[in-house]
C-alpha positions as CSV (number, residue, x, y, z in Angstrom):
1,X,-261.0,184.2,2.9
2,X,-263.0,182.3,0.3
3,X,-262.4,178.6,-0.4
4,X,-260.9,179.6,-3.7
5,X,-258.5,182.0,-2.0
6,X,-257.5,179.3,0.4
7,X,-256.7,176.9,-2.4
8,X,-254.7,179.6,-4.2
9,X,-252.6,180.3,-1.0
10,X,-252.2,176.6,-0.1
11,X,-251.1,175.5,-3.6
12,X,-247.4,176.1,-3.0
13,X,-247.5,174.1,0.2
14,X,-249.5,171.1,-0.8
15,X,-249.0,168.2,-3.2
16,X,-251.3,167.8,-6.2
17,X,-252.9,164.9,-4.5
18,X,-253.5,166.9,-1.3
19,X,-255.1,169.7,-3.3
20,X,-257.3,167.3,-5.2
21,X,-258.4,165.7,-1.9
22,X,-259.7,169.1,-0.6
23,X,-262.4,169.2,-3.3
24,X,-262.7,165.5,-4.3
25,X,-264.0,163.0,-1.7
26,X,-262.6,160.1,-3.6
27,X,-259.0,161.0,-3.0
28,X,-256.7,158.5,-1.3
29,X,-256.3,160.2,2.0
30,X,-257.6,158.7,5.2
31,X,-259.1,162.0,6.4
32,X,-260.9,162.6,3.1
33,X,-262.3,159.1,3.0
34,X,-263.4,159.4,6.7
35,X,-265.1,162.7,6.0
36,X,-266.9,161.4,2.9
37,X,-268.2,158.4,4.8
38,X,-269.3,160.5,7.7
39,X,-271.0,163.1,5.4
40,X,-272.8,160.4,3.5
41,X,-274.1,158.9,6.7
42,X,-275.0,162.4,8.0
43,X,-277.0,163.2,4.8
44,X,-278.7,159.9,5.1
45,X,-279.7,160.6,8.7
46,X,-281.1,164.0,7.7
47,X,-283.0,162.4,4.8
48,X,-284.5,159.8,7.2
49,X,-285.7,162.5,9.6
50,X,-287.2,164.6,6.7
51,X,-288.9,161.5,5.2
52,X,-290.4,160.6,8.6
53,X,-291.7,164.1,9.0
54,X,-293.4,163.8,5.6
55,X,-294.8,160.4,6.5
56,X,-292.7,158.7,3.8
57,X,-290.5,155.6,4.0
58,X,-286.8,156.1,3.5
59,X,-284.7,153.4,1.9
60,X,-281.3,153.3,3.6
61,X,-278.4,152.6,1.3
62,X,-277.2,149.3,2.8
63,X,-274.1,149.1,0.6
64,X,-272.5,152.0,2.4
65,X,-271.3,151.7,6.0
66,X,-273.3,153.9,8.4
67,X,-270.9,155.7,10.8
68,X,-273.4,158.1,12.3
69,X,-273.4,158.0,16.1
70,X,-276.6,158.1,18.2
71,X,-276.0,161.5,19.7
72,X,-275.7,163.1,16.2
73,X,-278.9,161.3,15.0
74,X,-280.7,162.6,18.1
75,X,-279.3,166.1,17.5
76,X,-280.7,166.0,13.9
77,X,-284.1,164.9,15.1
78,X,-284.2,167.6,17.8
79,X,-283.3,170.3,15.2
80,X,-286.2,169.2,13.0
81,X,-288.6,169.3,15.9
82,X,-288.1,173.1,16.1
83,X,-289.7,173.6,12.7
84,X,-287.5,176.6,12.0
85,X,-285.6,176.2,8.7
86,X,-282.8,178.7,9.6
87,X,-282.2,177.1,13.0
88,X,-282.2,173.6,11.4
89,X,-279.6,174.6,8.8
90,X,-277.4,176.3,11.4
91,X,-277.7,173.3,13.7
92,X,-276.8,170.9,10.9
93,X,-273.7,173.0,10.1
94,X,-272.7,173.1,13.8
95,X,-273.0,169.3,13.9
96,X,-270.7,169.1,10.9
97,X,-268.3,171.6,12.5
98,X,-268.2,169.4,15.6
99,X,-267.3,166.4,13.6
100,X,-264.5,168.2,11.9
101,X,-263.2,169.3,15.3
102,X,-263.2,165.7,16.4
103,X,-261.4,164.6,13.3
104,X,-258.7,167.2,13.7
105,X,-258.2,166.7,17.5
106,X,-254.7,165.6,18.3
107,X,-253.4,166.9,14.9
108,X,-251.4,170.1,15.2
109,X,-250.5,171.1,11.6
110,X,-250.6,168.2,9.2
111,X,-252.9,167.5,6.3
112,X,-255.8,166.5,8.5
113,X,-255.8,170.0,10.0
114,X,-255.7,171.6,6.6
115,X,-258.5,169.4,5.3
116,X,-260.8,170.0,8.2
117,X,-260.0,173.8,8.1
118,X,-261.0,173.9,4.4
119,X,-264.2,172.0,5.0
120,X,-265.1,174.5,7.9
121,X,-264.2,177.4,5.6
122,X,-266.6,176.0,2.9
123,X,-269.4,175.9,5.5
124,X,-268.7,179.4,6.7
125,X,-268.4,180.7,3.1
126,X,-271.9,179.3,2.3
127,X,-273.4,181.4,5.1
128,X,-271.4,184.5,4.1
129,X,-272.8,184.3,0.6
130,X,-276.4,184.2,1.7
131,X,-278.3,187.3,0.8
132,X,-281.6,188.3,2.4
133,X,-282.9,190.1,-0.7
134,X,-282.0,187.2,-3.0
135,X,-283.5,184.7,-0.5
136,X,-286.8,186.7,-0.4
137,X,-286.9,186.8,-4.2
138,X,-286.4,183.0,-4.5
139,X,-289.1,182.5,-1.9
140,X,-291.5,184.8,-3.7
141,X,-290.8,183.1,-7.1
142,X,-291.3,179.7,-5.6
143,X,-294.6,180.6,-4.0
144,X,-296.1,182.2,-7.1
145,X,-298.6,180.2,-9.0
146,X,-297.7,180.0,-12.7
147,X,-300.5,179.9,-15.2
């Protein structure tokens, strides 16, 4: 099921605000706000590791609260040590999946479960849409010297 199909099927069961929260991190739901904050911290932690790998300084956004735990930071650093882009991307998605599992723990079927399921579905859909031939074409185009 694609994320669009999920939203279509969920529409009769969710309020307008709940539907909006699935795709808009600024929605007024605790779970959406928690995810947005965690994801912002996660992306910042990834950017820090990437910058360090390139020997560049990374400016942390001090205005936002950093909620990234040490184990996740360590996991990100370990993934980048492999130097394998596919393994890194899958690992980052697994860390996101784990966080969504933590967020939905103890919820059986309320909006938190629906929200976390949708975010997991979006991660899986991105992987489903990857195409080897298209990826090779993009890589080839990006490596060609243009005159």
